[in-house]
Structure formats: structure tokens, C-alpha cells
C-alpha positions, -999 to +999 in steps of 0.1 A: -166+163+268-173+126+276-212+117+270-210+089+293-226+063+264-195+047+252-198+009+242-239+012+251-257-015+234-293-012+226-309-044+213-347-045+212-361-018+240-350+018+248-361+019+286-385+044+302-366+076+306-334+061+295-321+095+279-343+117+295-329+151+299-298+145+280-296+180+268-265+174+248-277+144+227-279+157+191-278+126+172-284+089+179-286+058+155-309+032+165-302-003+157-326-021+131-335-049+160-351-023+181-390-028+186-398-005+215-393+028+226-407+033+259-423+065+275-399+093+282-373+078+264-358+111+249-380+133+269-363+170+272-332+159+247-333+195+237-304+192+211-320+161+194-327+174+159-333+142+138-342+104+146-348+076+122-373+051+135-363+015+125-389-006+105-395-032+135-405-004+158-439-013+168-444+006+203-435+045+208-445+050+244-463+084+257-441+114+257-413+096+243-401+126+224-419+156+247-400+187+252-377+177+221-381+211+207-356+212+180-364+181+163-370+190+127-371+156+111-384+120+122-382+093+094-406+065+093-401+055+059-391+019+067-421+012+093-449-009+084-470-005+114 
């Protein structure tokens, strides 16, 4: 099954609702250059189980992970703010 996200580049920001309701998204590797996860970015990604927040992220918008019922682990260990 083609997810439609091949060759997608995320640099500094994940836009509002970028992956909203992407119910088959189970894993995502966020780049170290990321600074902002806007509101509703991953809302209703019901298969997402784990995410590591890069150290440069200073802003996570409202409801960024709302309805992500299967997230078991969010790693903030490299974040300082």
C-alpha cells in the first residue's frame, strides 16, 4: 500500500493538520532540524504508537496528538525547553 508520503521533506515545521487522520501512520522519524509541531499535526493518527521529539522543538500546538489513542511512548529526553 502506498502511503503517499514518499520523498516528503520536513525541515523546520510540521504544518497545521499535516498528518491529521492519517490512520495508517504508525511510525515517523522527525528530523533534528524540526522546531515546531503545529496544532492538529498528528490528530487522529490512530495507529501512531511512538514518537521522539527532536531537541530543537520549542513549540507543540494545541491538539497536536489528540485522538492518538495508541501512543504508548513520547520521548522528550533530548529536549531542553
